[in-house]
N, C-alpha and C positions, 0 to 999 in steps of 0.2 A: 884606323880610321878613328880613334881616338887621341891623338895627334892633329889633325885635321880639324877639329875637336876644341881643340884646346886654340888652334890657332886664329876658329872665328868666335870666341869667346872672346879672345884679347883682344882683336881687333874693332870688335863692339864696344870694347867697354871705354878707347881709346876713343871715342866720336862724342864729342863736348854735348852737352845738353847747353840746349837754350832759353840762355839766364831771360830772353824778352818774352818767354811765351807765358801766356798765362797759366795760373796752375789754383787747384783747391777749386771748380768750375768744373761742368757736366757742358757736356754742348758745347756750339762753335758761339763764342763773343765776335763785338764788333771794335775796331783796336782806333778811337781817335787819339788826333794829337789841338789841344785847345792851344792858339793864340790869341784870340781875342781881335783879332784882326778883320774882322767881317761883324765888328759893333760898333753904331755909328756913336762915338765921344763929341759935345759940344762943349761949350766950355765949363762947365762940371761933369765931372766924371759921373757916369748913370752906374748903378746898378747893374751887375754882372745879370746881363736876364735869364728867370725863368721860365722853361728849361736851356741849359744850356748843351751843349750837346748833349739833351739825353742824362740831365744831372743837373742840381740847383748848386749854388754857390752863396751860401747865407752869409754874407756881411763882408763879401768883396763888391767890388766897385772897380768899373772899366777906365782907362786912359795911358795917358801917356806920364814917360816917371818926372812928376812936376811934382814939383818947383823946381825937383833937381835935374832936371834935362840933361843937363853930364856926366851928373854921378854916378849911373845906374842906367845900363847899358840894358836894354832886355835881349834876352836873344833869339828874340820875333820884330822888331822893330816895329813902328813903335806902337803900339801896343800890350799892354799884360794885365795882369788881377792888380790890384792892390789893397791893406785893410792899413788900420792906422791902429796902435797901441790905445793911445788916446778914446778912438773912434768904439773899438772895442768895449771901454771901462764906463762909457758913457751907455750904452747900449744893452747893456750885461747879456751878449753873444759873445759868443767866440765866434771865428769861423772856419769854414767846415765847408767839403763836397761831400753832395745825399743824396738821393735815391728822392729820398721823400716830397711831392709835392702832390699837389690834387693836381690828376692825371696823367701822375707819375707808370710807365710800364713796364723800367728798369727794374728785375730786380735784385741783384747784386753788381756790383763791377770791385775790376783788383784799380789797383796805383800803381805805377812799374814806376816813372820819374816823371821828373821837371825841375825846372828851372828856378832859383829864386834866391834872392838879395835882400839887405835892406838899408834904409835908409834915416836920417834924421834931420829932424830942422827947429829950433831948440833956441831960444833967444841967448843959452846956457853954451852951446858947443855950434862948432861950424858948422855950419852943414853938409851935406855930402853923405858919401855911403860909408854904411860901420860896419863892424862884423858882430854877427849874431847866433846863434843855437834855435833852432829849429822845432818843437814835438809833435813828432809826427803820429798820431794815436787814430788804430781804424775799431769799428763796432762792425761783426757779422752779421750779414745777415741773415734770419731765421731765427738765431743765437743770442744776437744779443751779446756773446763770451768779446771781450777786450783784445784789441790783438796791436800788443807793443806797449809801453808808447816804445817811438824810435826817434835819436835822436840825430840831424843834420846840423853840419854844419858851416857859416858862409865867413869867409876871407876876402876882408876885398886886394884887390889889389893896387898897387901906387899909392898906400898908402903913403902920408903928410908926416914924414918923422915927431915922433912923440905928441897925436895925435890919436893914432888908428885912422883916422879918419882919410877917403879917401873923395879925389875932386874927379875920379874916371875910370871907372871898375868895370868888367863884366861882371854877368849872373853865375853861380856854383851850379853842380850836375847834383843831383841828389840818385837813386835807384834807390829802387824796393821790392824785395823776391817775398817777401809773406804776408805786402798788403796786400789781401785776395778776399777773393767773394765779399764784399764789404755791401754794407749798407749808409756810412758814412766813415767817414776820415775829417781831423778835427786837426787845422795847424796852429799851433801857440809860439810866440816869441818868449821862449823864458830867458836868454839872458842877452843884453845885448851890451858891446865894450866903448860905454862912455858912460859915466856917474849917475848915477840911482835918478837923480831928479829930475834927467830929462831923459830916461825910456820911456816915458807914457806920450814922448815923443818919434818913438821910432817905427817905421812904418817899412812893411812886408810886401815885398814883392812878389807875382810868380809870374811864372810863364812855362807855354810849350808842357804841358803836364798832358801826359803821355796816358790814359785809358782804355782798359775794357770794360764795356755794358757788356749782362748776360740779360738776353728779354726772356 
């Protein structure tokens, strides 16, 4: 009998944990993927509507990858969320994903994954996709506890030799296991692979954001 119990325990220990399953929240959540394809975009990229899939996206616009149409390919073209470092500086606000907006019914959310990349469009350098480091910091719902930060890197494919800039690159994927039970998450570009004088002209693109909402 003991040998049977041992074999049962050993077999169960080999069953992989589902990494995509939300953790840290009680109850059944709703998992969604933000592709931004259902947002109407005119000649000027609009702000992400509030709410969008139950969340707010302060400091993010929606648009095609203009003016770098060829340089960075959205994961689900043509739309993605975009935010510029220069725009953040001028507005004095950080790009984030949040449950906080009038009438919100979402108590918390898990951030599971997204695709992202960076571009530059400056007189100081060639326009195109550039390498960047993104700092991702969560805030726990209820307690206000800080989660992270975590750092994820984007290195453009097909970079032109000697420049680090690509004229055609896919986005990079990023997955998270600890960003659960959040009221908000902040997304900051902390480093890009261009001269410091041109870093204000860095733009962050983010697409296919997988999140689980809890009401």
